[in-house]
N, C-alpha and C positions, 0 to 999 in steps of 0.2 A: 403648519398644517399637518394633521395626523395622518392623512392619506396621500402623502406626497408620492409621486410616481418615481420609481427607481428603474434604471435599465436592467435588463436581464443579463446578469454576468455569470450565469451557470456554465455557459460554454458548450453544453451538450445540445445536440440537435433534437433529440427526442425527450430528454429528461428536463422538463421545464421546472421541476421542483428542486433542481440542484443536486439530486442524488443519483447515483448510477443504478440502472435497471437492466442488468445483463440478460436475464431470462426474458423479460418483455421485449427487449430489442432483438433477441434471437428469434422469438416467436413471430415478431413483426417481419423480419427478413425472410424467414421460411415461408410464411403465409404469402408474402408478395411474390416470391419466386415460384411457388407452387401455383398461385392464382394466375400469374402471367403465362406460365408454361401451359396450364390447362386451357386457358382462353385462346392462346395462339394456336395450339395443336388442334383444338376443336374447329377453328375457323379455316385452317390451312387444308386439311384433308380429312375426309370421313373415315378413312382406314386407320387413322390414329385414335380411334374412339377408346381403345383400352388405356392409352396413355392419358388422354384428356379426362376420362371419367375417374381414373384412379388418383391422378394428381389433384383433380377437383375435389374429390371426397376427402383426401388427406388434408388439403388446404382448408376446407370447410371446418374440419375437426380441429386443426391447429389454430385457425383463426378464432374459433369459438372459445377455445381454452385461453387464447391470448386476450380476448375481450374480458374474460372472467378475471384474469389476474392483472390486467393493465391498470396503470396508476395515473397516467397523464392523458390529456386530450390529444396530443400529437400522436401518441401510440395508438389510440383508438381510431384516429382518422386513417392512418396507414393500414390498420387491420381491416377497416371497413372496405377500403379499396381492394385489398387482397381477397377478402371474403366475397365481394361482388364478382370479381374476375373468376375466382374459383367456382362460385355457384353457376355462373353462365357457362363456363367450360364443362363443369360436371353435367349440367342438364343437356347441353349439346352432345356431349359424349354418350349420355344415356340414350338420346334420341337416335344416334347413329349406330348403336349396337350394344351399348351397355358395358358393364363391368366384366362380364364373361362372354360377350358375344362372339360366337364361333369357336370358343375354347372348350365348352362343355356341351355335348350333344344330348 
């Protein structure tokens, strides 16, 4: 049978094509960390709006670039989770005071 199923022996968690993707994995990790940080700080305290809005903005930009250069579905899935968390954290941070709220008069 020409289309016999073969087990995935690549060994990598994110590289389903068997090749290493260090840039994409780093972008995925940074996007997830920034997204989770932004989301949690936006929910915990309104006074953390500077942290949540800036980490959300950088997480959105990092995730967007990661989506552009990603090569596997697993990478894209993690990036979407990080982008969603960064977006929610960014918008909540903007609602609570914004990027420069209270710093610039």
